[in-house]
C-alpha positions in Angstrom: -15.7 64.9 117.3 -13.6 62.2 115.9 -15.8 61.9 112.5 -15.0 65.6 112.0 -11.2 65.3 112.8 -11.3 62.4 110.6 -12.9 64.3 107.5 -10.6 67.1 108.1 -7.4 64.6 107.9 -8.9 62.8 104.9 -9.5 66.2 103.1 -5.9 67.3 103.8 -4.5 64.1 102.3 -6.9 64.5 99.4 -6.1 68.1 98.7 -2.4 68.3 99.5 -0.6 64.9 99.7 -2.4 63.3 96.7 -2.1 66.4 94.6 0.7 66.1 92.1 2.8 69.3 91.0 1.1 69.2 87.7 -2.3 69.2 89.0 -1.3 72.0 91.6 0.1 74.2 88.6 -2.3 73.2 85.9 -5.6 73.3 87.7 -5.7 77.2 87.5 -5.1 77.1 83.7 -7.0 73.8 82.4 -10.2 72.3 83.3 -8.6 69.2 82.5 -6.3 69.4 85.0 -8.6 70.7 87.8 -11.0 67.8 86.8 -8.1 65.3 87.4 -7.4 66.9 90.8 -11.0 66.9 91.7 -11.4 63.4 90.5 -8.3 62.3 92.8 -9.7 64.2 95.5 -13.1 62.4 95.1 -11.6 58.9 95.2 -9.5 59.6 98.3 -12.3 61.2 100.2 -14.7 58.5 99.3 -13.5 57.0 102.7 -15.3 60.0 104.5 -18.5 59.1 102.7 -18.3 55.4 104.2 -17.7 56.8 107.6 -20.5 59.1 107.5 -22.7 56.5 106.0 -22.0 54.3 109.0 -22.3 57.4 111.6 -25.6 58.2 110.2 -26.9 54.8 109.4 -27.6 55.7 105.8 -25.7 55.4 102.6 -28.0 57.9 101.0 -26.9 60.7 103.6 -23.1 59.7 103.4 -22.9 59.6 99.5 -25.1 62.6 99.2 -22.4 64.5 101.4 -19.6 63.1 99.3 -21.2 64.1 96.1 -22.0 67.5 97.2 -18.4 68.1 98.4 -16.9 67.0 95.4 -18.9 69.3 93.3 -18.2 72.4 95.7 -14.4 71.5 95.6 -14.5 72.0 92.0 -16.3 75.1 92.3 -14.1 76.7 95.0 -10.9 75.4 93.2 -11.9 76.9 90.1 -11.8 80.4 91.3 -9.4 80.2 94.1 -6.6 78.3 91.9 -6.9 81.4 89.3 -6.6 83.8 91.9 -3.5 82.1 93.6 -2.0 81.4 90.3 -2.3 85.4 89.6 -0.8 86.3 92.9 2.2 83.8 92.4 3.2 85.3 89.0 2.9 88.8 90.7 5.2 87.4 93.4 2.6 88.6 96.0 3.7 86.0 98.6 1.6 87.6 101.4 -1.8 87.5 99.5 -0.9 84.1 97.7 -0.7 82.4 101.1 -3.9 84.5 102.4 -5.6 83.0 99.5 -4.4 79.4 100.1 -5.9 79.8 103.6 -9.1 81.4 102.3 -9.4 78.1 100.2 -8.9 75.8 103.0 -11.5 77.8 104.9 -14.1 77.6 102.1 -13.3 73.8 101.8 -13.8 73.2 105.5 -17.0 75.4 105.6 -18.3 73.1 103.0 -17.4 69.9 104.6 -18.7 70.6 107.9 -21.6 72.7 106.8 -22.9 70.0 104.7 -22.2 67.2 107.2 -24.3 69.5 109.7 -27.1 70.0 107.1 -27.4 66.3 106.5 -27.1 65.2 110.2 -30.0 67.8 111.0 -32.0 66.1 108.3 -31.0 62.5 109.1 -32.5 63.3 112.8 -35.8 64.5 111.7 
């Protein structure tokens, strides 16, 4: 349980605290800014890979989990940032915040789903 909470806290830090305003507004319009955001996200979440590696006693599983989630983060943000940007411009605040919530739900499903998948494989 501590590992899951730590992963979620690190995700929050990586996705919000370490994301600049320029990344947040630029990632919906520019693959460059999306890549910068995902690069920063990847650097911050590298800590999670070390924790998972220690928990599963395998660097392979920890870093496989990390690489999968960095790639998945790019894919999720590629689509959700375009939708949220459009909703913001339309001043549709209700759906804008619903989409922000969906974005975070998808990220959490990816983080925990890949962790579950790797844990099951590590135990077999």
